[in-house]
C-alpha positions in Angstrom: -0.4 60.9 14.3 1.6 61.2 11.1 2.8 58.5 8.9 6.3 58.2 10.6 4.8 57.6 14.0 2.5 54.9 12.6 5.3 52.9 10.9 6.9 50.4 13.2 10.6 49.4 12.7 11.4 45.9 11.7 12.0 43.6 14.7 14.2 40.5 14.6 13.9 37.9 17.3 16.8 35.6 18.1 16.4 32.6 20.5 19.6 31.9 22.4 19.8 28.7 24.3 23.0 28.0 26.4 24.2 26.4 29.6 25.7 28.3 32.5 29.3 27.8 31.4 28.8 29.4 28.0 25.9 31.8 28.3 28.0 34.9 28.8 30.2 34.2 25.8 27.3 33.2 23.5 25.3 36.3 24.3 28.4 38.5 23.9 29.1 36.9 20.6 25.6 37.4 19.3 25.5 41.1 20.4 29.0 41.8 18.9 27.8 40.2 15.6 24.7 42.5 15.5 26.8 45.6 16.2 29.5 44.6 13.7 26.9 44.7 10.9 25.1 47.8 12.1 28.0 50.0 13.4 28.6 52.7 10.8 31.7 54.6 11.8 35.0 53.4 10.6 36.3 50.7 12.8 39.0 48.0 12.8 37.4 44.6 13.0 38.3 41.9 15.5 37.2 38.4 16.3 35.7 36.5 19.1 35.9 32.7 19.4 32.7 31.2 20.9 32.0 27.4 20.9 34.3 26.7 17.9 32.9 29.7 15.9 34.8 32.8 15.0 32.5 35.8 15.2 33.2 39.4 14.1 33.7 42.1 16.8 33.7 45.9 16.7 36.8 46.9 18.6 35.5 50.0 20.2 36.1 50.3 24.0 32.9 52.1 24.8 30.8 49.5 22.9 32.7 46.6 24.4 32.0 48.1 27.9 28.3 48.6 27.2 28.0 45.0 25.9 29.9 43.5 28.8 27.7 45.5 31.3 24.4 44.5 29.7 25.5 40.8 29.4 26.7 40.8 33.0 23.3 42.2 34.2 21.4 39.6 32.2 23.5 36.7 33.4 23.1 37.9 37.1 19.3 38.1 36.6 19.2 34.6 35.0 21.5 33.1 37.7 19.4 34.6 40.5 16.1 33.1 39.2 15.4 29.5 39.8 13.1 27.1 38.0 12.2 23.5 38.8 12.5 22.6 35.1 16.1 23.6 35.1 15.8 26.5 32.6 15.4 30.2 33.1 14.4 32.8 30.5 15.3 36.5 30.0 15.3 39.1 27.3 17.7 41.7 26.0 16.7 44.2 23.3 18.9 46.3 21.0 17.3 49.3 19.3 18.9 51.4 16.7 18.0 55.1 16.3 18.7 57.9 13.9 18.4 61.5 14.5 16.1 63.3 12.1 15.3 66.9 11.8 11.7 67.6 12.8 9.5 68.8 10.0 7.3 71.8 10.4 5.7 71.1 13.8 3.5 74.1 13.9 5.4 77.1 15.2 8.8 76.4 13.7 11.5 77.8 15.9 9.0 78.6 18.6 8.3 74.8 19.1 10.4 74.5 22.3 13.9 74.4 20.8 13.9 70.6 19.9 14.9 70.6 16.2 15.7 66.9 16.1 13.9 63.7 17.0 15.2 60.2 17.4 13.5 57.6 15.2 13.9 53.9 15.9 14.8 52.1 12.6 15.5 48.5 13.8 15.0 46.3 16.9 16.9 43.1 17.7 15.3 41.1 20.6 17.4 38.2 22.2 15.2 35.7 24.0 17.8 34.0 26.2 17.2 30.6 27.9 19.7 29.5 30.5 19.4 25.7 30.7 21.0 23.5 33.3 21.8 20.0 32.1 19.8 17.3 33.8 22.9 15.8 35.3 23.4 19.0 37.3 19.8 19.1 38.5 20.2 16.0 40.6 18.9 13.4 38.1 21.3 10.8 37.3 22.1 10.0 33.8 22.1 6.3 32.7 25.9 6.3 32.6 26.2 7.5 36.1 23.7 5.0 37.5 25.6 1.9 36.3 28.2 0.5 38.5 31.1 -1.4 37.2 31.9 -4.6 39.1 
């Protein structure tokens, strides 16, 4: 094992807590913000309004499709799980890789034709909690239990 294999990339953990009505927009906003700061090709920035916040967006159709697909999968998974406490947890990870030329690996050009390797240089992990408000779980809030005469 060489020094590059032993070195782990930095990992950032973000905890996302939202209700069913805003979970999709919140996770999309967080992912777009991460990609906005890590997407290196030239791009024209856009914005996304989430819960009274304006977040930066990379306006790339392929990236937007990828984000929407992954967020949709996560929301479907969270929606299908049930919990008596009213909250369900899931994870989504984003890993950034760079291609590097392999150094010397023994036989040079006889090494099987793979001259490049992908090295992970950063990981973002979203720990998402889908919380259902107590009023939606069947518990009554103090305001609902009072009757006006």
